[in-house]
PATORFI-727234 format. One record per residue (C-alpha): x, y negated, z; residue in one letter. Coordinates in steps of 0.02 Angstrom, whole numbers, padded with zeros to 5 digits, always signed. Each point is the difference from the previous one (the first is absolute). Layout:
# PATORFI-727234
XYZA;...
END
This chain:
# PATORFI-727234
+06255-03292+06627M;+00151+00001-00117P;+00120-00145+00007R;+00024-00108-00154W;+00162+00030-00091K;+00107-00156+00003K;+00011-00073-00176P;+00164-00038-00085T;+00060-00179-00022K;-00049+00009-00183E;-00175+00060+00044Q;-00020-00142+00126V;+00058-00125-00131R;-00124+00068-00127E;-00141+00000+00127L;+00037-00181+00046R;-00008-00050-00182Q;-00166+00089-00024V;-00073-00075+00159L;+00061-00175-00046A;-00076+00014-00173E;-00166+00059+00072R;+00004-00144+00125A;+00030-00126-00141R;-00154+00064-00089H;-00108+00000+00156G;-00014+00190-00006A;+00075+00032+00171L;-00118+00010+00148R;+00054+00002+00182L;-00042+00177+00058P;+00078+00084-00152G;+00148-00119-00002A;+00046+00039+00180V;-00010+00187-00033V;+00110-00017-00155E;+00126-00112+00088I;+00013+00120+00146R;+00017+00152-00112K;+00131-00086-00107S;+00110-00007+00155F;-00039+00182+00039G;-00070-00046+00170M;-00138+00074+00104T;-00131-00118+00071Q;+00088+00014+00168E;+00170-00050-00073E;-00075-00140-00103F;-00093-00068+00152A;+00157+00002+00106K;+00098-00092-00135T;-00134-00136-00004L;-00028-00009+00187G;-00178+00065-00019L;-00091+00156+00059T;-00033+00154-00107R;-00185-00033+00025R;+00017-00176-00073Q;+00089+00070-00154I;-00132+00135-00019G;-00141-00127+00009E;+00085-00116-00126I;+00028+00146-00119E;-00180+00059+00017S;-00068-00175-00029G;-00086-00011+00170T;+00119-00125+00079A;-00007-00188+00000N;+00187-00038+00013P;+00065-00169+00052T;+00103-00107-00117L;+00152+00040+00108E;-00027+00187-00027T;-00024-00024-00188L;+00160-00101-00008E;+00096+00137+00091K;-00057+00130-00128V;+00030-00116-00148A;+00173-00054+00057K;+00058+00180+00017L;-00029+00026-00186F;+00053-00172-00060G;-00177-00067-00025F;-00084-00154+00069T;-00180-00019+00051V;-00104-00116-00109G;-00151-00022-00108F;-00009+00106-00156V;-00131-00037-00132P;-00112+00147-00030R;-00101+00054-00148T;-00181+00028+00048P;-00078+00166-00043R;-00139-00002-00129E;-00129+00052+00130D;+00052-00140+00118E;-00097-00165+00002P;+00100-00153-00050K;+00049-00118+00139S;-00086-00170-00006P;+00173-00076+00027L;+00078+00089-00150A;+00070-00114-00131V;
END
């Protein structure tokens, strides 16, 4: 499998801005965000896992959406990119029933 080409500093800066904007609008979901963060650093899953003190399998499961990561793991990923973990309001889809707790 080909290795990702390491992005330039300018590309990383632009990617961070795009990701931050998507996060502000609630349009950034965990699996895709982790893939984009990893790729923005030009890292393989193995390299990314080593940086975070995780296994390649854990990264693969997070990226595929099959993992149930701990808060500690989420904080490690978020910190690497300058994000924090928190609640983000979401806009329900039209086909989704409204929550009885919605205001």
